[in-house]
TORRO-367903 format. One record per residue (C-alpha): residue in one letter; x, z, y. Coordinates in nm, 4 decimals. Layout:
N
A_X_Z_Y $
...
***
This chain:
92
T_-0.9106_1.1663_-0.5970 $
G_-0.8969_0.8037_-0.4884 $
D_-0.5233_0.8348_-0.4267 $
A_-0.3702_0.5069_-0.5513 $
S_-0.0292_0.6708_-0.5878 $
Y_-0.1559_0.8493_-0.9007 $
V_-0.2392_0.5181_-1.0640 $
Q_0.1028_0.3837_-0.9671 $
D_0.2653_0.6929_-1.1215 $
A_0.0612_0.6376_-1.4385 $
L_0.1771_0.2741_-1.4562 $
T_0.5373_0.3837_-1.4188 $
I_0.4966_0.6407_-1.6967 $
A_0.3178_0.3917_-1.9227 $
D_0.5938_0.1351_-1.8779 $
A_0.8599_0.3974_-1.9499 $
A_0.6790_0.5156_-2.2651 $
I_0.6392_0.1592_-2.3912 $
A_1.0112_0.0991_-2.3366 $
K_1.1180_0.4342_-2.4858 $
F_0.9102_0.4072_-2.8022 $
A_0.9656_0.0359_-2.8661 $
S_1.0668_-0.0547_-3.2177 $
K_1.3905_-0.2467_-3.2599 $
E_1.2765_-0.3744_-3.6003 $
H_0.9202_-0.4526_-3.4870 $
P_0.9297_-0.5536_-3.1178 $
G_0.6197_-0.4615_-2.9219 $
V_0.5177_-0.1885_-3.1673 $
L_0.5024_0.1778_-3.0703 $
V_0.7032_0.3877_-3.3170 $
E_0.7968_0.7500_-3.3541 $
D_1.1510_0.8644_-3.4300 $
C_1.0165_1.0360_-3.7416 $
E_0.8702_0.7216_-3.9034 $
P_0.7915_0.6678_-4.1809 $
S_0.7599_1.0405_-4.2602 $
C_0.5703_1.1709_-3.9546 $
D_0.3275_1.4588_-3.9788 $
G_-0.0283_1.4438_-3.8442 $
N_0.0632_1.5748_-3.4995 $
Q_0.3338_1.3144_-3.4532 $
V_0.1069_1.0323_-3.5662 $
A_-0.1687_1.1511_-3.3296 $
F_0.0532_1.0708_-3.0305 $
K_0.0082_0.6984_-3.0907 $
G_-0.3692_0.7201_-3.0863 $
I_-0.3751_0.9326_-2.7742 $
F_-0.1304_0.7015_-2.5992 $
A_-0.3302_0.3912_-2.6955 $
R_-0.6577_0.5470_-2.5844 $
Y_-0.5351_0.6420_-2.2403 $
L_-0.3380_0.3224_-2.1907 $
G_-0.6671_0.1414_-2.2439 $
Y_-0.8392_0.3690_-1.9918 $
L_-0.5631_0.3021_-1.7399 $
T_-0.6330_-0.0711_-1.7482 $
K_-0.9861_-0.0098_-1.6188 $
Y_-0.8769_0.1124_-1.2745 $
D_-0.9373_-0.1407_-0.9981 $
S_-0.5926_-0.0773_-0.8504 $
V_-0.4169_-0.1885_-1.1713 $
P_-0.3025_-0.5501_-1.1247 $
E_-0.4835_-0.7902_-1.3556 $
D_-0.1613_-0.9202_-1.5089 $
K_-0.0437_-0.5638_-1.5798 $
A_-0.3745_-0.4761_-1.7455 $
A_-0.3556_-0.7952_-1.9533 $
S_-0.0016_-0.7113_-2.0664 $
Y_-0.1143_-0.3635_-2.1761 $
W_-0.4051_-0.5115_-2.3741 $
Q_-0.1667_-0.7583_-2.5360 $
Y_0.0621_-0.4672_-2.6260 $
L_-0.2301_-0.2686_-2.7715 $
D_-0.3483_-0.5709_-2.9684 $
G_-0.0006_-0.6186_-3.1145 $
N_0.0044_-0.2549_-3.2211 $
M_-0.3392_-0.2868_-3.3775 $
Q_-0.2283_-0.5943_-3.5707 $
S_0.0827_-0.4093_-3.6908 $
L_-0.1261_-0.1138_-3.8031 $
W_-0.3718_-0.3404_-3.9840 $
N_-0.0932_-0.5295_-4.1596 $
A_0.0921_-0.2099_-4.2553 $
A_-0.2254_-0.0584_-4.3990 $
R_-0.2623_-0.3659_-4.6204 $
S_0.0992_-0.3699_-4.7446 $
Q_0.3693_-0.1381_-4.8633 $
T_0.5344_-0.1299_-4.5175 $
K_0.4208_0.1765_-4.3272 $
V_0.5577_0.1003_-3.9805 $
G_0.3113_0.0716_-3.6953 $
***
Protein backbone atom coordinates (compact mmCIF):
# COMPACT_ATOMS: atom_id res chain seq x y z
CA THR A 1 0.00 0.00 0.00
CA GLY A 2 2.98 2.29 0.48
CA ASP A 3 1.70 3.26 3.92
CA ALA A 4 4.79 3.46 6.16
CA SER A 5 2.66 3.01 9.28
CA TYR A 6 2.28 -0.68 8.40
CA VAL A 7 6.03 -1.15 8.44
CA GLN A 8 6.24 0.68 11.76
CA ASP A 9 3.52 -1.61 13.16
CA ALA A 10 5.47 -4.64 11.91
CA LEU A 11 8.64 -3.37 13.63
CA THR A 12 6.74 -2.92 16.87
CA ILE A 13 5.33 -6.45 16.63
CA ALA A 14 8.73 -7.92 15.74
CA ASP A 15 10.37 -6.23 18.72
CA ALA A 16 7.60 -7.45 21.03
CA ALA A 17 7.90 -11.03 19.73
CA ILE A 18 11.67 -11.01 20.15
CA ALA A 19 11.26 -9.79 23.73
CA LYS A 20 8.41 -12.20 24.54
CA PHE A 21 10.10 -15.32 23.21
CA ALA A 22 13.62 -14.54 24.45
CA SER A 23 15.35 -17.35 26.27
CA LYS A 24 16.57 -16.63 29.79
CA GLU A 25 19.07 -19.49 29.56
CA HIS A 26 20.20 -18.65 26.01
CA PRO A 27 19.94 -14.86 25.52
CA GLY A 28 19.13 -13.79 21.99
CA VAL A 29 17.60 -17.16 21.07
CA LEU A 30 13.95 -17.56 20.16
CA VAL A 31 12.36 -20.31 22.27
CA GLU A 32 8.93 -21.79 22.68
CA ASP A 33 7.35 -22.41 26.09
CA CYS A 34 7.04 -26.08 25.14
CA GLU A 35 10.77 -26.68 24.54
CA PRO A 36 12.32 -29.17 24.42
CA SER A 37 9.19 -31.25 23.69
CA CYS A 38 7.42 -29.13 21.04
CA ASP A 39 5.36 -30.69 18.30
CA GLY A 40 5.83 -29.88 14.61
CA ASN A 41 3.33 -27.01 14.60
CA GLN A 42 5.01 -25.31 17.53
CA VAL A 43 8.47 -25.68 16.00
CA ALA A 44 7.21 -24.27 12.67
CA PHE A 45 6.53 -20.92 14.35
CA LYS A 46 10.26 -20.24 14.61
CA GLY A 47 10.85 -20.79 10.92
CA ILE A 48 7.91 -18.64 9.90
CA PHE A 49 8.97 -15.88 12.28
CA ALA A 50 12.57 -15.96 11.02
CA ARG A 51 11.48 -15.92 7.39
CA TYR A 52 9.25 -12.90 7.74
CA LEU A 53 11.62 -11.05 10.04
CA GLY A 54 14.17 -11.36 7.25
CA TYR A 55 11.63 -10.05 4.72
CA LEU A 56 10.86 -7.11 6.99
CA THR A 57 14.49 -5.98 6.91
CA LYS A 58 14.27 -5.47 3.14
CA TYR A 59 11.81 -2.56 3.32
CA ASP A 60 13.40 0.81 2.57
CA SER A 61 11.61 2.42 5.51
CA VAL A 62 13.28 0.08 8.03
CA PRO A 63 16.23 1.93 9.60
CA GLU A 64 19.57 0.38 8.69
CA ASP A 65 20.57 -0.15 12.31
CA LYS A 66 17.25 -1.89 13.04
CA ALA A 67 17.67 -4.18 10.04
CA ALA A 68 21.23 -4.97 11.13
CA SER A 69 20.06 -5.83 14.65
CA TYR A 70 17.43 -8.22 13.24
CA TRP A 71 20.05 -9.93 11.05
CA GLN A 72 22.33 -10.25 14.07
CA TYR A 73 19.44 -11.79 16.01
CA LEU A 74 18.69 -14.23 13.17
CA ASP A 75 22.36 -15.16 12.89
CA GLY A 76 22.52 -15.87 16.62
CA ASN A 77 19.49 -18.12 16.31
CA MET A 78 21.01 -19.93 13.35
CA GLN A 79 24.23 -20.50 15.29
CA SER A 80 22.23 -21.83 18.25
CA LEU A 81 20.30 -24.19 16.00
CA TRP A 82 23.50 -25.41 14.34
CA ASN A 83 25.20 -26.00 17.68
CA ALA A 84 22.16 -27.75 19.16
CA ALA A 85 21.89 -30.04 16.14
CA ARG A 86 25.51 -31.07 16.71
CA SER A 87 25.17 -31.72 20.46
CA GLN A 88 22.83 -33.26 22.95
CA THR A 89 21.30 -29.86 23.84
CA LYS A 90 18.11 -29.32 21.89
CA VAL A 91 17.43 -25.65 22.64
CA GLY A 92 17.31 -23.24 19.73
